[in-house]
C-alpha positions in Angstrom: 136.4 114.9 127.1 136.7 118.4 125.6 134.3 121.2 126.3 132.7 121.4 122.9 129.6 123.5 122.6 127.1 122.6 120.0 124.2 124.9 119.0 121.0 123.2 117.8 117.9 124.7 116.4 114.8 123.8 118.4 112.5 121.9 116.0 110.8 119.3 118.1 108.3 119.7 120.9 110.7 117.8 123.1 113.4 120.3 122.5 110.9 123.2 123.0 110.1 121.8 126.4 113.8 121.5 127.2 114.1 125.2 126.1 111.3 126.2 128.4 112.6 124.1 131.4 116.3 125.1 131.2 116.2 128.2 133.4 114.2 126.4 136.1 117.1 123.9 136.5 119.9 126.4 135.9 118.6 128.9 138.5 117.2 126.3 140.9 119.5 127.3 143.8 119.5 131.1 143.1 117.5 132.7 145.9 117.2 135.9 143.8 115.6 134.2 140.8 111.9 134.7 140.4 110.4 131.9 138.4 108.1 132.9 135.6 104.9 130.9 135.3 105.5 128.0 133.0 102.0 128.5 131.6 102.9 132.0 130.5 106.2 131.0 129.0 104.5 128.2 127.0 101.8 130.6 125.8 104.4 133.2 124.8 106.1 130.7 122.7 103.0 129.2 121.1 103.2 130.3 117.5 99.8 128.9 116.7 97.8 130.6 119.5 99.8 133.8 120.4 98.6 136.7 118.2 102.1 138.2 118.3 103.2 135.6 115.7 100.6 136.8 113.2 103.2 139.5 112.4 106.4 138.1 113.9 108.7 135.1 113.6 110.8 133.4 116.2 113.6 130.8 116.1 114.9 129.0 119.2 118.3 127.5 119.8 119.8 125.3 122.6 123.5 125.3 123.4 124.8 121.9 124.6 128.1 121.5 126.3 129.4 117.9 126.5 125.8 116.8 125.7 124.1 118.8 128.5 122.0 121.9 127.9 124.1 124.9 128.9 122.1 127.8 127.5 119.4 129.0 125.2 118.5 132.0 123.1 115.7 133.1 120.8 115.9 135.3 117.6 112.8 137.3 116.9 111.7 139.4 113.9 108.8 141.7 114.6 107.5 142.8 111.2 105.1 145.4 112.8 108.1 147.0 114.6 110.2 147.0 111.4 107.4 148.5 109.3 106.5 151.2 111.8 110.1 152.2 112.4 111.2 151.6 108.8 113.8 149.1 110.3 115.3 145.8 109.3 116.3 144.6 112.8 115.8 141.6 114.9 115.6 141.0 118.6 117.2 138.4 120.9 115.7 137.0 124.1 115.4 134.1 126.5 119.1 134.3 127.4 
């Protein structure tokens, strides 16, 4: 089997949960990793309840290698930042 990497947009709640859970599995044996509270991560990504999303947009992606989740990333546009700094930039996170 080849090492194909497929990038999928996170659209379902199931994939969003996989996005949230990925680092807990990836870093499970890393003694230096400090787990963020799942509750906080879920709240940070809740576009309906987190006031950040009143002026910002986020898109999440999962990378799958041979069908298994191998990575994740988020693209973020913060309209308040862009308006204040007269910018047209975006941010990345959740590497």
